[in-house]
C-alpha positions in Angstrom: -21.5 -7.8 -9.6 -20.7 -9.6 -6.9 -17.2 -10.0 -5.7 -14.6 -10.9 -3.0 -11.9 -8.9 -2.6 -8.6 -10.6 -2.0 -6.6 -7.5 -1.2 -7.5 -4.1 0.4 -8.8 -1.7 -2.5 -9.0 2.1 -1.5 -12.8 3.1 -1.5 -14.2 0.4 -1.5 -13.4 -2.5 0.9 -10.7 -4.7 3.0 -9.6 -8.2 1.9 -12.2 -10.9 2.4 -15.0 -8.6 1.6 -18.2 -9.2 -0.4 -19.1 -5.8 -2.3 -20.8 -5.1 -5.6 -19.1 -3.1 -8.2 -20.0 -2.3 -11.8 -19.3 -5.4 -13.8 -16.7 -3.5 -16.1 -14.8 -2.8 -12.9 -14.6 -5.9 -11.8 -14.2 -7.4 -15.4 -11.3 -5.0 -16.4 -9.4 -4.0 -13.5 -9.9 -5.9 -9.7 -10.3 -9.3 -11.0 -7.2 -9.3 -13.9 -5.0 -7.5 -10.9 -5.8 -9.9 -8.5 -7.7 -7.7 -6.4 -11.0 -9.9 -6.6 -12.2 -13.2 -7.2 -15.9 -13.4 -8.4 -18.4 -14.4 -5.9 -20.0 -17.7 -6.0 -21.3 -20.2 -3.4 -18.5 -22.3 -3.4 -16.3 -18.9 -2.9 -17.9 -18.3 0.1 -15.8 -20.8 2.1 -12.6 -18.5 1.0 -13.6 -15.6 2.6 -13.0 -16.8 5.7 -9.7 -17.9 5.1 -9.2 -14.5 3.2 -10.1 -12.7 6.7 -8.3 -14.9 8.9 -5.1 -14.6 6.8 -6.0 -10.9 7.0 -5.8 -11.0 11.1 -2.7 -12.1 11.0 -0.9 -9.7 8.8 -2.8 -6.6 10.0 -1.8 -3.8 12.9 -4.9 -5.3 15.3 -5.2 -2.1 17.7 -4.3 1.2 17.4 -1.8 1.2 20.2 -0.2 -1.1 17.7 -0.9 1.2 15.0 0.7 4.3 16.8 4.0 2.1 18.0 4.6 1.4 13.9 3.6 5.5 13.3 6.6 6.4 15.4 9.0 4.0 14.1 8.0 5.3 10.7 8.5 8.9 11.4 11.6 8.4 13.4 13.2 7.0 9.9 15.5 8.9 7.6 14.2 7.5 4.4 17.0 8.0 1.6 16.3 6.7 -2.2 18.9 6.7 -4.6 17.8 6.7 -8.1 18.9 7.5 -11.7 18.2 10.5 -13.1 18.9 13.3 -16.1 21.1 16.6 -15.6 18.3 18.7 -14.7 17.3 16.5 -11.5 14.2 14.8 -13.3 13.8 10.9 -12.6 14.2 8.4 -15.5 10.9 6.9 -14.4 9.0 7.6 -11.4 9.4 6.8 -7.5 7.2 3.8 -7.1 5.9 2.6 -3.3 7.5 -0.5 -3.8 10.4 1.2 -4.0 9.8 3.2 -1.2 8.5 0.2 1.2 12.3 -1.3 0.5 13.7 2.0 1.1 12.5 2.0 4.6 13.2 -1.6 5.1 16.9 -0.8 4.3 16.7 2.6 6.3 16.1 -0.1 9.8 12.5 0.8 9.8 9.2 -1.5 10.2 8.2 -3.9 6.9 5.6 -1.9 5.2 3.0 -3.4 2.6 3.5 -1.6 -0.8 -0.8 -1.0 -1.1 -1.0 1.1 2.2 1.8 3.6 0.7 -0.3 6.9 -0.8 1.2 8.9 -2.9 -0.6 12.1 -3.8 1.5 12.7 -6.7 4.2 10.9 -8.8 7.7 11.6 -7.3 9.6 12.1 -10.7 12.3 15.0 -9.2 15.1 14.9 -6.8 14.6 16.1 -3.1 12.7 15.8 -0.4 9.0 14.8 -0.6 6.7 13.3 2.0 4.1 10.6 2.0 1.4 8.6 3.9 1.6 5.1 4.9 -2.1 3.8 5.9 -1.4 1.5 9.3 -5.0 1.6 10.4 -8.5 2.7 9.3 -7.7 5.6 12.1 -4.2 6.0 11.9 -1.5 6.9 9.1 2.0 8.1 9.0 4.1 10.5 7.6 7.1 9.6 6.0 9.8 11.8 4.9 11.6 10.8 1.8 14.9 12.2 0.5 15.3 11.3 -3.3 19.0 11.1 -4.2 21.2 10.9 -7.4 22.5 7.7 -7.6 
């Protein structure tokens, strides 16, 4: 099935790209979550609009990405969450929680879809995550999860 991506999808493409994927992947995952729309001849007009919006929000150069990386790596991020007696969390820390904690700590605004967690954060303590700023630049962010 041919689709137009409306958001960046890891391993597939960026917003505005036209890609071929299996029917089930598009029908059951990408389209319901608004990551993509079906490709049509009329949809080609939407591609340019999506690409223009992406250019406005996207970090354009490696120099800009390195500047944001330096800001992110210099920020101390503390995230207060509810936890049990043994230090286990009630649920887990999501990329949206991390993005809001970075902003609250005085860091730059980061899109939650660019935050990559290697494993779900379900315990108190120090954790490290990666933020994809540019295809060639990723920042390591240290997060301290504390009990609320």
